[in-house]
N, C-alpha and C positions, 0 to 999 in steps of 0.2 A: 505494498498501500502505499501509496506515495504520500509524502509530507508537505503542507499546505500553509502557507503565514498569514497569517490574518490582522486586522486592528480593531480593536471594540470601540464602535460609534460613541457608548456611553462613556465610557472610562480611559480609552486612548490606550490600553494595553494591548502590547505587540505581544503574539503570541503563535507558535507552532501547531497544528492538528494533524494526526495523522487519520488520512479518510477514505474510502475507496474510491471516492471522484469528488472534483469540487461542489459538485450539484449535493453532497451530501451533508446535512445540518449538524451544524456546532455551536455551542455557546463558549463564553468569555470563562476563561476559569479563575479570574479574580472576581467578577460580578455577576455572571451570570447568565447576561444580555446575550440574545442571541438576533443584533443588530451590529452586524460585523460588516469590514470591508476587505478584498482580497488586498494583501500588501507585499509587496515588490519580495523577492528572495532575499535574503542577507548575506549572501554569499557575494565576494568579489572578484571578478576576472583579475582586473587590471587595477593599477593605481592612477589617479589623475593626481596632476600638478597643482590641479587649480584649488582652491580651499572651498568651493560649494560641496556639500554632503549629497551623494547620491540618494540618500534616504529621507531629504529635509522636506520633502510633501508627506512624510508620515511622521515627522517629530513635532508634534503639537506646540513646542516651545520653540520653532524656530523661526515664525514671524515675528513674535516680540524679543528674540535674540539678534534678530538681522542675520540669521543663519542658523547654521546647525551649533550653537552653543547651551543648549539646554542640559548639560548635565551628560549627554549620552544617552537620553530617553531614546533615542531611534536605533540605539545598536551599533551604529558608525564611529570608528576609532578614529582620529585625525591622529 
C-alpha cells in the first residue's frame, strides 16, 4: 500500500497515511477531522540554491514570516 501525505484543513497538521488508494478516507491523527488536503511529498530530489521553501504553500506561518521561517512546521530543512 502506498503512503499518501495530507494536511488537515482544521488544525494544519501534516501527516502521512498508509492507504489502498488516494480515494480511501482517513482522518487527522491530531484532531480527528476528515477535512484534508493532499500534501506534496516531502522527499526532495535536488537542492535549490534559492531561499524559497518548496513546501511554503503548506506552511501555515509562511505568509506571516515572509517565507519559510515558522520553525519548521512544513518539514523543510534550510
